[in-house]
C-alpha positions as CSV (number, residue, x, y, z in Angstrom):
1,X,43.8,47.5,3.7
2,X,41.7,48.5,0.7
3,X,37.9,48.9,1.1
4,X,37.2,45.7,-1.1
5,X,39.4,43.6,0.9
6,X,37.6,44.9,4.2
7,X,34.2,43.9,2.6
8,X,35.6,40.4,1.6
9,X,37.0,40.0,5.1
10,X,33.6,41.0,6.8
11,X,31.8,38.8,4.5
12,X,33.8,35.8,5.1
13,X,33.9,36.5,8.9
14,X,32.0,34.0,11.1
15,X,29.3,36.7,11.7
16,X,29.2,37.6,8.1
17,X,26.2,37.1,5.6
18,X,28.4,35.0,3.1
19,X,28.9,32.5,5.8
20,X,25.5,32.4,6.7
21,X,24.3,31.8,3.2
22,X,26.8,28.9,2.8
23,X,25.7,27.3,5.8
24,X,22.0,27.6,4.7
25,X,22.9,26.1,1.4
26,X,25.0,23.3,2.8
27,X,22.0,22.3,5.5
28,X,19.8,22.5,2.4
29,X,21.9,20.3,0.4
30,X,22.3,17.8,3.5
31,X,18.5,17.8,3.7
32,X,17.8,16.8,0.1
33,X,20.5,14.0,0.2
34,X,19.1,12.6,3.3
35,X,15.6,12.8,1.4
36,X,16.8,11.1,-1.5
37,X,18.5,8.2,0.6
38,X,15.3,7.8,2.8
39,X,13.2,7.6,-0.5
40,X,15.4,5.0,-2.1
41,X,15.7,2.7,0.9
42,X,12.0,3.0,2.2
43,X,11.2,0.7,5.1
44,X,7.8,0.2,6.4
45,X,7.4,0.0,10.2
46,X,4.7,-0.4,12.7
47,X,5.2,1.3,15.9
48,X,1.7,0.4,17.3
49,X,1.9,-1.6,20.7
50,X,-0.3,-4.4,19.3
51,X,1.3,-4.5,15.9
52,X,-2.1,-3.9,14.1
53,X,-0.1,-2.6,10.8
54,X,2.3,-5.7,10.8
55,X,1.5,-8.8,8.7
56,X,1.7,-12.1,10.8
57,X,4.5,-14.3,10.4
58,X,2.4,-17.0,8.7
59,X,1.4,-14.2,6.1
60,X,5.1,-13.2,5.6
61,X,6.1,-16.9,5.1
62,X,3.4,-17.3,2.7
63,X,4.1,-14.2,0.6
64,X,7.9,-15.0,0.7
65,X,7.3,-18.4,-0.6
66,X,5.2,-17.1,-3.9
67,X,6.7,-18.8,-7.0
68,X,4.3,-17.2,-9.4
69,X,3.0,-13.6,-9.9
70,X,-0.1,-12.6,-8.1
71,X,-2.4,-10.0,-9.2
72,X,-4.8,-8.4,-6.5
73,X,-7.6,-6.3,-7.7
74,X,-9.5,-4.5,-5.3
75,X,-13.1,-3.0,-6.5
76,X,-14.2,-0.7,-3.8
77,X,-15.5,2.9,-3.3
78,X,-13.5,4.9,-0.8
79,X,-15.6,6.0,2.2
80,X,-17.9,9.0,2.3
81,X,-20.0,10.4,5.1
82,X,-23.1,8.3,4.0
83,X,-21.5,4.9,4.1
84,X,-19.0,2.9,5.8
85,X,-16.2,1.2,3.9
86,X,-13.4,-1.2,4.5
87,X,-11.4,0.5,1.6
88,X,-8.7,2.0,3.9
89,X,-8.1,-1.2,5.8
90,X,-8.1,-3.4,2.4
91,X,-5.7,-0.6,0.8
92,X,-3.3,-0.7,3.5
93,X,-3.3,-4.6,3.7
94,X,-2.7,-5.0,0.1
95,X,0.1,-2.5,0.1
96,X,1.8,-4.6,3.0
97,X,1.4,-7.8,0.9
98,X,3.1,-6.0,-2.1
99,X,5.8,-4.7,0.1
100,X,6.3,-8.2,1.5
101,X,6.8,-9.8,-2.1
102,X,8.0,-8.4,-5.4
103,X,5.8,-11.2,-6.9
104,X,2.5,-9.1,-5.8
105,X,0.8,-6.4,-7.9
106,X,-2.0,-4.5,-6.6
107,X,-4.5,-2.5,-8.5
108,X,-7.1,-0.4,-6.8
109,X,-10.4,0.7,-8.9
110,X,-12.8,3.1,-7.5
111,X,-15.9,1.8,-9.0
112,X,-17.7,5.0,-9.0
113,X,-14.9,7.1,-10.3
114,X,-13.6,4.4,-13.0
115,X,-16.9,2.9,-14.0
116,X,-15.7,1.9,-17.2
117,X,-12.7,0.0,-16.3
118,X,-14.6,-1.5,-13.4
119,X,-17.2,-2.7,-15.7
120,X,-14.7,-4.4,-18.1
121,X,-12.9,-6.0,-15.3
122,X,-16.1,-7.0,-13.7
123,X,-17.2,-9.0,-16.6
124,X,-13.8,-10.5,-17.1
125,X,-13.7,-11.9,-13.6
126,X,-17.4,-12.8,-13.4
127,X,-18.4,-10.1,-10.7
128,X,-21.8,-9.4,-10.0
129,X,-23.3,-5.8,-9.7
130,X,-24.1,-6.4,-6.2
131,X,-20.5,-7.4,-5.2
132,X,-19.1,-4.4,-7.3
133,X,-21.5,-1.9,-5.2
134,X,-20.5,-3.6,-2.0
135,X,-16.9,-4.2,-2.6
136,X,-14.9,-7.3,-3.7
137,X,-11.1,-8.3,-3.7
138,X,-10.2,-10.5,-6.6
139,X,-7.0,-12.6,-6.7
140,X,-5.7,-14.0,-9.9
141,X,-2.6,-15.9,-10.8
142,X,-2.3,-17.7,-13.9
143,X,-5.7,-19.0,-14.8
144,X,-7.1,-19.1,-11.6
145,X,-9.2,-16.4,-9.8
146,X,-10.9,-16.3,-6.3
147,X,-13.2,-13.4,-5.2
148,X,-13.5,-12.3,-1.6
149,X,-16.4,-10.3,-0.9
150,X,-16.5,-7.4,1.6
151,X,-18.7,-9.0,3.9
152,X,-16.2,-11.9,4.2
153,X,-13.6,-9.4,5.4
154,X,-15.2,-8.2,8.4
155,X,-17.7,-9.0,11.4
156,X,-20.4,-6.7,12.0
157,X,-22.7,-6.7,14.9
158,X,-25.8,-4.2,14.6
159,X,-24.4,-2.8,11.5
160,X,-21.3,-1.7,13.2
161,X,-17.8,-3.0,12.5
162,X,-16.7,-5.3,15.2
163,X,-13.6,-7.0,13.7
164,X,-11.5,-6.8,10.5
165,X,-10.5,-10.3,9.5
166,X,-8.9,-9.3,6.2
167,X,-5.7,-10.7,6.5
168,X,-6.9,-14.3,7.3
169,X,-9.4,-14.0,4.3
170,X,-7.0,-12.7,1.9
171,X,-4.1,-15.0,2.8
172,X,-6.7,-17.8,2.1
173,X,-7.5,-16.4,-1.3
174,X,-4.0,-16.2,-2.0
175,X,-3.3,-19.8,-1.3
176,X,-6.2,-20.8,-3.1
177,X,-5.0,-19.3,-6.4
178,X,-1.3,-20.2,-6.1
179,X,-1.3,-23.5,-4.6
180,X,0.0,-26.5,-6.9
181,X,-3.0,-28.4,-8.4
182,X,-3.4,-31.6,-6.3
183,X,-2.8,-34.7,-8.4
184,X,-5.7,-37.4,-7.8
185,X,-4.8,-41.0,-8.2
């Protein structure tokens, strides 16, 4: 056998470098395909025993029954070491709303970082400076709007967060802007 044939046989042997390289290349291709499939078929899940990251059945039913587009605009400042904020809780809850219904669009506005946009939308929605500073969530659908102030989203005792009541407050606001107008006879 020639020297080039011997080198080729060694390279193709199970313990050869070529088979190792091809195996690694195949593994990388499989991982890329799995990542692509996972990104296209994204699913949210809640593995906590109490289900704190899941929407209630009532909320899911209300969101599934939406017949018109709903816009949720969150005016809050992300928390820092000097102040407490419901930013993360509200952001997560709004993301769950958007995942549950294609008719829900969410916009998060950092009042400090995007002051110009916050001021423009605050004027449009009639939001006070105090509400902007403390945090407010605006629901709008058609010509209807409803503000949910940060103090309506949680219960505090002695300055400490005791209970987050965000889902019920936000579902109530959602219903108030999407419900059909009642006819008076």
